[in-house]
C-alpha positions, 0 to 999 in steps of 0.5 A: 499500499502506497509504498515506494521500491526498497526494502523496509523490512524492520518497519514491515515486520512490526505486527502492532502498532506498540511494536512500530512506535519503539521502532520508530523512537530510533529512528533517524532517516532525516534530519528532523529527529536531531532538532526536536524533543521526540518522535509523535508517533499518533494517538488513538484507537488502533482499530479505528475506522476513522483516521486523521492525517495532519502535517507535522507536530507543533511545540506543544505537541513536540512537548507532550509527545502527542499529535494535535494537542495545541489550540489546533488539536483542541479546534479539531477535538470539538469538530470531531466531537460535533460530528458524533465521533467520540476518541474511540472512533478516531487515530491521529497522525502526522506527514512527519513524526518529528518536528520542523524548526520553527513549524516550518512545512516539512519539505518533500525529502522529510516527508519521503523519509518518513513515510514507510512509518505512516504507511505501515500505521495506515496498513495496521490501522486498516481504516475506512476513511482517512481525513487529510487535514491541509495541503501537505497531508493531500500532496503526500498521500494523494498527488504532489499535484493536488491543491487544497483549495481545489480538492477539498470536499471531494471524495478520493478513492485510493488503495481501497481507501476512501479520502476527504481532504480538507483545511487543517484546523490552523487554517481555521484559527487563521481565517474563520471563514473556512470553518464552514467549509470544513463542517461541510466536509466532516458531515460528508464524513459522517454520513459516509461512515453511517452508510458505511456501517449501516449506522442509521 
């Protein structure tokens, strides 16, 4: 699934998220690890059918070792709860697992280096729906030519998984006019989730 060519034997041999997280803690595949406190692996239900993928850890995430715990994460929690999903329904990860300096956007080489970890996470979790939060997630998971302003709100099916791109919650904190489009996208996700799992 989503794999580039090249041996990733140790990663592929991991059979649980805990094993994978333990292995990831020793990762030095790119330069980001040298400039952060630690690897921010992911959080949530390892059997969730709904997965969110963001960009990368920020300062608070780096400090706590968990994704989406800062202001953007708190907003995401409220959006998810408003759609009727609890923590048990979701798993959250990022394109890169180490904080880029100054919270800059991760470059393609960093995203590519981190990709095997995320791919194995997706394989182990086996979600039905993945919500891509922002352009970095969209471009790295779907197509480098994708544009979040053009493609958000549109279902994309790849490798048997349904993807829904939408704005990153950090963008909503900067521009409140994006809140309505994101809510419309999340309602599509809710309705599709209910349809897939026969929830009235």
